[in-house]
N, C-alpha and C positions, 0 to 999 in steps of 0.2 A: 177181981184182983188181977193186977198186971204182972206178968212175969217177963223178965228181960230176955228170955229165950224164945218168946212167942213172936212170930212174924205176921204182920198185918198184910194179908194177901191182896186186899183192896188197894192199899197204897202201892204195892209192887206192880199190880196190873195196870194202874194209871200211868206210871212212869214208862212201862213197856209200850203202851199205846202211843205216847209222845215220840219215842224213838222210832217206832215204825213209820209214823207220819214224816219225820225228818228224812228217813232213809228213802222213802218213796219220792219225796220232793227232789231229793238230790239226784236220784236216778233219772227222773224226768228231765231235770235241768241238764244233766250230763248228756242225755240222749238228744235233747234239742241242740246243744252246743256241737255235738258230734255231727248231727245232720247239717247244721249251718256250715261247719268246717268242710264236710264232704261236698256240699253244694258249692262253696266258694272255691275249693281246690279244683273243681271240675268246670268252672266257668273260665273263659279265656277271651281276650280282646283281639280282634282282627284289625291290624293297623293298615294305614294307607301304604301301598307299595309292597305288600306281601301276601302270599297265599298261606292259609293254615290247613294242613293236611291231617285229617282224622283217620286213624287206623284202628281196626279192631282185630286183635289176634294177628297183627302184621299185615293185614289186607286193608287197602284204602277203601273206606266206606263213603266218605264225602270230602269235598274240598270247599272251604269257605274263602271267598275273595272279596266280599263286600265289607267295608270297614264297619265295625260295631262289636257288640257283645254276643258271644255264642257259648255253646256248652258241649260237653262230651259225657258219655255214660261212664260212671265211676268204675274203676278197677279193670274194665275190659277194653277201654279205648284209650289211645294215646294221641298226643298232638305234636306235630313238628312244623317247622316254618320253611318256606321257600321264597326267594326274592321275586317280586313282581316287576321291579324296575329293570332298566337296561344295565348290563354289566360289560366290563372290558376284559378281554382275555388276550394275554401276550402269547402268540404262537411261537413255539421253539424255532430257533434259527435252523434253516435247512439249506442244503446245497442242491442246486439244479444245473442243468445243461441248457444253454441257449441254442437257438437255431443254427448259429454259426459255430457250434461245438465248443463253446467256452463255458467254463465252470464259474459259478458265482454263488455267493451266500445271500439268502433272502431272509429278512426279518419282518414279519407281519404282526398286526394285531387285529382283533375282531371285536365288534360291538354286537352283543346278542341279548336275548331275553327268553324267558319261558312263556310260551304261548298256551300250552295245554299241559298243566302239571301232572295230570293223570297219565297221559301218554308218556311223559318224560320219566315218571316213576316206573311205569310198567315196562319200558324198553331200555332205559338207561340206569335205572335204580337210584343213582346219586348224581349230584351236580358234577363231581369229578369225572364220572364216567361220561356224562353228556359233553363236557368240555373235551375229553379225550377223543370221542368220536368226531366232534366238530373239527378238532385240530387235524385229524386224519383226512377228512374231506377237504379242508382248506389246503393242506399240503398237496394233495392229489390234483386239485383243480389248478392251483398256482403253478405247479410243475408242468402241467399240460399246456396251460395258456402261455406262460413265459417261454416254453420250449418252441413256440411258434414265432418268436421274435428274435431278432439279432441283438447282440450285446449292446451296440450303440443305441438302438431304439429304446432299450430299457433304462440306461443311465443318462442319456442325453435328454434334458428337459425340452429342448426345442423340437426334437423329433419324437417325444414321448407320447404314448397313447394310454397313459396310466388311468386317466379319468374314466374312459369307457371300459378299460380293462378291469378296474376295481368293481364297477357295476356288474360286469359279466361274471367275474369270480363270485361275487355275492349271490347273484341269481342262481348259478350252478350249484353252489354249496347248499342253498336252501332247497333246491330240487332233490338233492341226495338226502338231506335230513327229512324231507317230507315223505320220500319213498319208504324210509325205514320207520316212520311214525315216532320220531324222537320228541315231538311236542315242543321243539325250540325253534326260534327264528333268528337268523343272522341279519342284523340291520346294516352292517357295513364291514367290509374287509379292506384294510389299508396297508400299504407298504411303508414301513418306518425307515428302512435303510437297505442299501445294497452294498455288499463288500465282495472283495476278491479273496479266494484262498491265498494263504501266505505265500505259497510257492509261485503264484502267478503275478503277484503284485508288482515286482520290480520290472518284469518284461512289459507289462501293460503300461506302467508309468513311463518307461522309456519311450514306448511307441506314442503315447499321448503327448509327451514333450516334443517329440519330433514332428508330430502332426501340427501342434500349436506353433512351432517355429516356422514350419512351412506356410501355415496360414498367415502368420505375422509378416513373412517375406512377401507373400502375395498382396497383403494390404499395403505394404511399403511401396511395391512396384506400381500398384494402382495410384497411390498418392503421388509418386514422382511423375507419373504420366499426366495426372490431373494438374500438377504444378506446372509442368512444361506447357501444357495447353493454355493455362491461365496467363503465364508469362508471355507467350507468343501473342495471345490475344491483346494483352495490355500494351505490348510494344507496338503492335499494329495500330491500336487506337491512338497511342501517343504520336506516332508518325503521321497518321491522318490528321490529328488535331494540329500538329506543328505545321504541316503543309498547308492546311486551310488557313491557319493564322498568318503564315508567310504570304500566301496569296492575297489575303485581305489586307495585309500591311502594304504590299506592293501596290495594290489598287488604291488604297488611301493615300500612299505617298505620291503616286502619279497624279491623282486628283488634286492633291495639295500643290504639287509643282506646277500643274497646269493653271491652277487658280493664282499662284504667285506670279507666274509669267504674265498672265492676263493683267494682274494689278501693276506689274512692272511696266508692261507695254503702255497701259493707260497713263501711268505717271510720266514715263519718259517721252511719250508722244507730245506732251505739253511743252517740253523744252529740249529739243534735239541736241543743242550744244552741251547742255548739262549732261545729257545721256552719254555723249561722246567722251566728255571728261570723266565721267564715272566709269565707263568701260575701260578707259586707258588706265585709270588708277587701279582698277581690279586686275588688269594685266600685269601691272607692276608687282602686285602682291604675289602673283604666281611665278613671275620670272626672275625677280630680284631677291637675293638673299645676301648673306655676308661674303660669299665667294663668287658672286656673279660678275662677269666681265662682259660689257656690251660695247661694241664698236659701231658708232653711228655718225653720220655727217652732222656737223654742228647746226646746220640749218634744218635738220629733220624735225618735223612737228613733234615727233615722239620724244626726241632728245631735248628740244626746247622746253617742252612741258615738264620733263624730268628735272631740268635745271631751274625751273621756276618761272619760265616766261609763258604767260598765258595769252599774250597779245600776238 
C-alpha cells in the first residue's frame, strides 16, 4: 500500500548523483577557463622598435628585444615598454658667453636612443630622468665649446665651424653618458637657432648695419675703380683702332692717287695738246667764280682760250 507521505530514497539518491556530476563538470570547466585566462593575460607581444622590460617585485629580471611572443610569471611579474628606435629631444634654450665676452641664447636638439635598457633603468630609472641627465651634459659641453669661439664665428655661416663642432659636442656628450653608465647614446646634437638677449639686440643690429654699409661702400669703390680701368682701356683701344684705320686710309689713298696719276700720265702722254687744254680748263675751275676779275693781254694764250679761240 502506497502512502503519500512515504519518500522513495532510491529516486532522491539518483537525482543527487546527477547534480553532483554537473557541479564537478562545471568546476572543471571553470578551472580550465581560469587557467586559459591567466595564461593569456600573462602572454605579451614584443614589437619591432621596442624593449619589453619584465620586473619581479620591482626588480628587472629580464629584457626582451627580439620581436615575437613572450610570457611572464603570473601575479609576481609585470611588463613595461621602452622605445628601441631613435628619439628627438628639444634641449631647453640656454644662455652662454662667447670667447669675445658676448652673451647669446642657444637652442639645440638631440637625436638619441636607448642602447642598454638595463643600465638605463638601473642608473636613470625613467626616460625623463635619462633625458634630464642628457640635457645637462649637452648644455655643459655646448657652453664649453662655444665659449672657445667668437660671436661672429658662431653666427656667420661663411666662417662657421658648426659641422665639426656638432660632431665634437656629440662625441663628448657620449663620453660623459658612458662614464656614468646611463645606457643611452646620442646620435647627433644640432643647433636649431641662435638669438641675442633682448637687451643686446639693438646695439648688435646697429653695429651689423654699420658693418654692412661699410662693406657695401667698399664694393662700390672697387666697382668704380674697375669701371674706370675698363673705360680707359676701351678708350685706348678705340684710339689705337682709329689711328690704325687712319693710317690704312692714308696709305690706300696715296696708292690710289699714285695709280690715278699714272693713268693720267699714260693717257695725257698720247695727246700733249689735249693735256694742255685740259690743264687750262682745270685752272679755270679753280681761279674763276662769279666775282673773279682777271686782267690779261688780249693776245695771251690763256685769255684767247678763255674767249673761245682755240687756234
